[in-house]
C-alpha positions as CSV (number, residue, x, y, z in Angstrom):
1,M,96.3,74.9,121.3
2,S,97.3,78.1,122.8
3,Q,99.2,76.7,125.5
4,N,102.8,75.3,125.2
5,N,103.3,76.3,121.5
6,P,106.2,74.3,120.2
7,F,106.9,77.2,117.3
8,C,108.5,80.2,118.2
9,L,108.0,83.6,116.7
10,S,111.5,85.3,118.8
11,F,114.9,85.6,116.5
12,G,117.4,83.6,117.8
13,R,115.6,81.5,120.5
14,E,116.0,77.6,119.9
15,P,112.5,76.4,119.7
16,D,111.1,73.1,120.4
17,R,110.3,72.3,116.9
18,Y,113.3,73.0,114.2
19,V,115.0,71.3,111.6
20,E,118.4,70.6,112.2
21,R,121.3,71.5,109.6
22,L,123.2,68.4,109.9
23,E,125.6,69.3,106.9
24,A,126.5,72.6,108.4
25,Y,127.0,71.5,111.9
26,S,128.9,68.6,111.1
27,Q,131.0,70.4,108.9
28,I,131.8,73.3,111.7
29,T,132.4,70.7,114.5
30,D,134.3,68.3,112.4
31,T,136.9,71.0,111.7
32,F,137.4,72.4,114.8
33,N,137.5,69.0,116.7
34,S,140.4,68.2,114.2
35,L,143.9,67.6,115.7
36,S,145.2,69.7,113.0
37,P,142.3,72.1,112.2
38,S,141.9,73.3,108.1
39,S,140.5,76.5,109.4
40,N,140.0,78.4,113.1
41,C,137.2,80.4,111.7
42,Y,133.8,79.9,110.4
43,L,131.4,82.7,109.0
44,I,127.7,81.7,109.1
45,M,126.0,84.0,106.4
46,G,122.2,84.4,105.2
47,I,118.9,86.3,105.3
48,R,117.3,87.6,108.5
49,G,115.2,84.5,109.8
50,I,117.2,81.8,108.1
51,G,118.4,80.4,111.3
52,K,121.9,81.4,112.0
53,T,121.4,82.2,115.4
54,V,120.0,78.9,116.3
55,L,122.7,77.2,114.4
56,L,125.4,79.2,116.2
57,S,123.4,78.3,119.7
58,S,123.2,74.7,118.9
59,I,127.0,74.4,118.4
60,S,127.9,76.4,121.2
61,N,125.8,74.3,123.5
62,E,127.9,71.1,122.6
63,Y,131.0,72.6,123.2
64,R,130.0,74.0,126.4
65,A,129.0,70.3,127.6
66,N,132.8,69.6,126.6
67,E,135.3,69.8,129.2
68,E,138.1,70.5,127.0
69,W,136.2,73.5,125.5
70,V,135.9,76.9,126.9
71,V,132.9,78.9,125.2
72,V,132.8,82.8,125.1
73,S,130.0,84.3,123.8
74,L,130.6,88.1,123.0
75,N,128.2,90.8,122.1
76,P,129.1,92.9,118.9
77,G,127.7,96.4,120.4
78,R,130.4,96.2,123.2
79,D,134.3,96.6,123.6
80,L,135.0,93.0,122.6
81,L,138.5,92.6,123.6
82,E,137.9,93.6,127.4
83,M,134.4,91.7,127.4
84,F,136.6,88.5,125.8
85,A,139.1,88.9,128.9
86,S,136.2,89.3,131.7
87,A,134.2,86.1,130.3
88,L,137.9,84.2,130.8
89,Y,138.5,85.5,134.0
90,E,134.8,85.0,135.5
91,D,134.8,81.2,134.4
92,A,134.6,79.7,137.2
93,R,137.1,76.9,136.0
94,L,139.7,79.1,134.9
95,K,139.9,81.8,137.4
96,H,142.2,79.8,139.9
97,Y,144.9,79.8,136.8
98,F,144.9,83.5,136.5
99,T,145.3,84.3,140.2
100,D,148.1,81.5,140.4
101,A,149.9,83.0,137.7
102,S,149.5,86.2,139.6
103,L,148.0,88.0,136.4
104,N,147.3,91.8,137.4
105,L,144.3,92.8,135.3
106,S,143.3,95.8,137.8
107,K,143.6,98.3,135.0
108,F,140.7,96.6,133.0
109,G,138.6,96.3,136.3
110,I,139.1,92.6,136.2
111,G,140.1,90.7,139.2
112,L,142.4,92.2,142.3
113,N,145.1,94.4,142.2
114,I,148.1,92.0,142.7
115,K,150.6,94.4,144.2
116,K,153.6,92.5,143.7
117,N,153.2,92.5,139.9
118,P,152.5,95.4,138.0
119,P,149.1,96.1,136.3
120,I,149.1,94.8,132.6
121,S,148.6,98.2,130.5
122,D,147.3,96.5,127.2
123,I,144.4,94.7,126.8
124,Q,145.7,92.3,123.7
125,I,148.7,91.6,125.8
126,A,146.8,90.7,128.5
127,L,144.7,88.3,126.3
128,E,147.2,86.5,124.7
129,K,148.6,85.8,128.3
130,M,145.1,84.3,129.8
131,V,144.7,82.4,126.3
132,R,148.2,80.8,126.5
133,I,147.4,79.8,130.3
134,V,143.9,78.3,129.1
135,N,145.7,76.5,126.3
136,D,148.4,75.0,128.5
137,K,145.9,73.8,130.7
138,G,144.5,71.4,127.8
139,K,141.4,73.6,126.8
140,R,140.5,75.2,123.2
141,I,138.8,78.6,123.3
142,L,135.6,78.9,121.0
143,I,134.7,82.6,120.6
144,T,131.1,83.4,119.1
145,I,129.9,86.5,117.8
146,D,126.3,86.9,116.5
147,D,125.0,89.3,114.0
148,I,128.3,91.2,113.3
149,T,128.7,94.9,111.7
150,K,131.5,96.1,110.7
151,N,132.8,98.7,113.5
152,R,135.9,100.2,115.5
153,D,135.6,97.3,117.9
154,I,135.1,94.2,115.8
155,I,138.2,95.5,113.6
156,S,140.3,95.5,117.0
157,F,139.2,92.1,117.8
158,A,139.7,90.6,114.2
159,S,143.3,92.2,114.5
160,A,143.8,90.5,117.8
161,F,142.5,87.0,116.7
162,Q,144.6,87.0,114.0
163,D,147.6,87.6,115.9
164,M,146.8,84.5,118.2
165,L,146.1,82.6,115.3
166,S,149.9,83.6,114.0
167,K,151.3,82.5,117.4
168,R,149.7,79.2,117.2
169,M,147.2,79.8,119.7
170,E,144.3,77.1,120.3
171,V,141.4,80.0,119.6
172,F,138.5,79.5,117.2
173,L,135.9,81.8,116.2
174,L,132.3,81.5,115.0
175,M,130.5,84.4,113.8
176,T,127.0,85.0,111.7
177,G,126.0,88.0,110.0
178,L,124.1,89.4,106.9
179,Y,126.0,88.9,103.5
180,E,126.3,92.9,103.4
181,N,127.7,93.1,106.6
182,I,130.6,90.4,106.6
183,Y,131.3,91.4,103.2
184,S,131.7,95.2,104.3
185,L,133.9,93.6,107.1
186,Q,136.1,91.5,105.0
187,R,136.9,94.5,102.5
188,D,138.7,96.0,105.8
189,K,142.6,95.8,105.1
190,R,143.1,95.0,109.2
191,C,140.5,91.9,108.6
192,T,142.0,90.3,105.3
193,F,142.3,86.9,107.2
194,L,138.4,86.6,107.2
195,L,138.6,86.4,103.4
196,R,140.4,83.3,103.9
197,A,137.5,81.9,106.9
198,E,135.5,79.3,105.6
199,K,132.0,80.5,104.8
200,I,128.7,78.9,105.0
201,V,125.8,80.2,103.3
202,L,122.5,78.7,104.8
203,K,120.6,77.2,102.2
204,P,116.3,76.6,102.6
205,L,115.6,73.8,104.9
206,N,115.3,69.9,104.0
207,M,111.7,69.7,103.0
208,I,111.5,66.4,104.5
209,G,112.6,67.5,107.6
210,M,110.3,70.2,107.8
211,K,107.3,67.6,106.5
212,N,108.2,65.2,109.5
213,Q,108.3,68.0,112.0
214,Y,104.8,69.1,111.0
215,M,103.4,65.5,111.1
216,Q,104.9,64.6,114.6
217,T,103.4,68.2,115.8
218,F,99.9,68.1,114.3
219,Q,99.5,64.6,113.9
220,C,98.3,65.2,110.0
221,S,98.8,63.2,106.7
222,D,102.0,62.9,104.9
223,D,100.3,65.2,101.9
224,E,99.0,67.7,104.4
225,A,102.4,68.3,106.0
226,L,104.1,68.4,102.7
227,S,102.0,71.2,101.6
228,M,102.8,73.0,104.6
229,A,106.6,72.6,104.2
230,A,106.2,73.7,100.7
231,F,104.2,76.5,101.8
232,T,107.1,78.0,103.8
233,K,109.6,77.3,100.7
234,G,112.2,76.3,103.4
235,Y,112.7,79.9,104.9
236,S,113.3,79.0,108.3
237,Y,111.4,81.7,110.1
238,A,108.3,81.1,108.0
239,F,108.3,77.5,109.3
240,Q,108.4,78.7,112.7
241,V,105.5,81.3,112.0
242,L,103.4,78.9,110.0
243,G,103.3,76.1,112.9
244,Y,102.7,78.9,115.6
245,I,99.7,80.0,114.0
246,M,98.3,76.8,113.3
247,W,99.2,75.5,116.5
248,D,97.8,78.6,118.2
249,K,94.7,79.0,116.4
250,D,93.8,75.2,115.8
251,C,93.3,76.1,112.1
252,S,94.1,75.3,108.5
253,L,96.6,76.0,106.2
254,E,94.4,78.1,104.2
255,E,93.1,79.5,107.2
256,A,96.3,80.9,108.6
257,I,97.5,82.7,105.5
258,P,96.2,85.9,106.6
259,A,97.7,85.8,110.0
260,F,101.1,84.5,108.3
261,D,101.3,87.7,106.0
262,E,100.7,89.9,109.0
263,K,103.3,88.3,111.3
264,M,105.7,88.0,108.4
265,S,105.4,91.5,107.5
266,G,105.7,93.1,110.6
267,Y,108.5,90.7,112.3
268,C,110.7,90.0,109.1
269,Y,109.8,91.6,106.0
270,E,109.7,95.1,106.5
271,K,113.5,94.9,107.5
272,V,114.5,92.7,104.8
273,W,112.9,95.5,102.3
274,E,114.6,98.1,104.2
275,D,118.1,96.4,103.8
276,L,117.9,96.2,100.0
277,S,119.1,99.3,97.7
278,E,116.7,101.3,95.5
279,K,117.7,99.6,92.1
280,E,117.4,96.3,94.2
281,K,113.9,97.1,95.3
282,E,112.8,97.9,91.4
283,I,113.9,94.2,90.5
284,I,112.3,92.7,93.4
285,C,109.1,94.9,92.3
286,L,109.2,93.6,88.8
287,L,109.5,89.7,90.3
288,S,106.5,90.1,92.6
289,H,104.3,91.2,89.6
290,Y,105.7,89.0,86.7
291,G,106.9,86.1,89.1
292,E,110.1,84.7,87.3
293,M,111.8,86.5,84.7
294,K,114.7,86.4,82.5
295,A,117.5,88.5,82.6
296,K,117.0,90.1,79.6
297,E,113.6,91.0,80.3
298,I,114.8,92.2,83.7
299,I,117.7,94.5,81.8
300,D,115.1,96.1,79.3
301,K,112.5,97.1,81.8
302,T,114.8,98.7,84.5
303,G,117.3,100.7,81.8
304,S,120.3,98.8,83.3
305,S,123.5,97.6,81.2
306,S,124.1,94.1,81.5
307,K,127.2,94.6,83.6
308,A,125.2,96.6,86.2
309,Y,122.5,93.7,86.4
310,S,125.1,91.2,87.2
311,V,126.0,93.0,90.2
312,H,122.6,93.5,91.5
313,R,121.6,89.6,90.8
314,D,124.7,88.5,92.6
315,R,123.6,90.7,95.6
316,L,120.2,89.7,95.5
317,V,121.4,85.6,95.6
318,K,123.8,86.2,98.2
319,K,121.3,88.3,100.3
320,G,118.9,85.2,100.0
321,V,116.1,86.9,98.5
322,V,116.0,85.7,95.0
323,D,116.7,82.4,93.5
324,G,118.9,82.2,90.4
325,R,119.9,79.0,90.1
326,E,118.3,78.6,86.6
327,H,121.0,80.1,84.3
328,G,119.5,83.3,83.2
329,T,116.3,83.5,85.2
330,L,115.3,85.0,88.5
331,R,112.8,84.4,90.9
332,L,111.8,85.2,94.3
333,L,112.9,83.1,97.1
334,L,110.9,83.9,100.3
335,P,107.4,82.6,100.9
336,R,104.6,85.3,99.8
337,F,107.0,88.1,99.9
338,D,105.4,89.2,96.5
339,I,102.1,90.0,98.6
340,F,104.3,91.9,101.1
341,V,106.3,94.0,98.1
342,K,102.9,94.7,96.5
343,S,101.5,96.2,99.4
344,V,104.7,98.6,100.0
345,S,105.0,99.5,96.7
346,L,101.8,100.7,95.4
């Protein structure tokens, strides 16, 4: 069964088999489609491999198919303002609007040097003129940025976006990122509007949805598919990895476990581990050996104060590494992460 594997090991690519996040999808699209949106910006947060990019891609694809919308995907590692302007200009539906308006964008290497008009010298001014033209043609603009980190370009872009909102322009922003990266960006005084932006923290996948996908793919029993779904604990990347291995090797769940541990370690867990602080790693090591633990037990074994423990617990929960829904108790949230942790903490 090695050909046409419907599951995918590549981060961000939309696989043939995946569980839709209907609640998050509807929340974002219903807001953006509103005549008077309650928010023009959504932040999709979650641990690596939880499905942030797939959700962003599925929403982007819906709006790309809508003639009333213009979708611009920006690379967070580049000059976002110039990339935004270039993307608008190169859109075949829009280019003639800008040439008809005689916008001289030659200073930024965009379009022709229209000599009858001096070149616009400020990229933000140029963008505002372009966005206004697009809006006047009855089109809204959706900007997407995947996996943001705090840097000079993202801060400049966020400030410019905030200015456009203050001028009532029809621009919308959808960004994904790890909790710690979004938190760092929100704390910058030039990006305070992000504190008011709507946030969606992606939760584990729906158990029934995973079960149904496995049943359709492997033609297995309800109980077998439910066991596979439970094994992944709703972690989106684990759902893909387990399905990929079982399809590729035509094996049982039990037979897939060694390959599952190997792939999760190399493709995912090593990076998750690197993103943790030393104190967070200490707590995770305890949980990997003892299973679920009470707060007092963790405080006693780590020698932390209650206040310090609360800070680390809160960060681990928001990073999506531990489950803190039961008051006073912590447990690991990721499938077989305890096996990985034991292997690297020997």
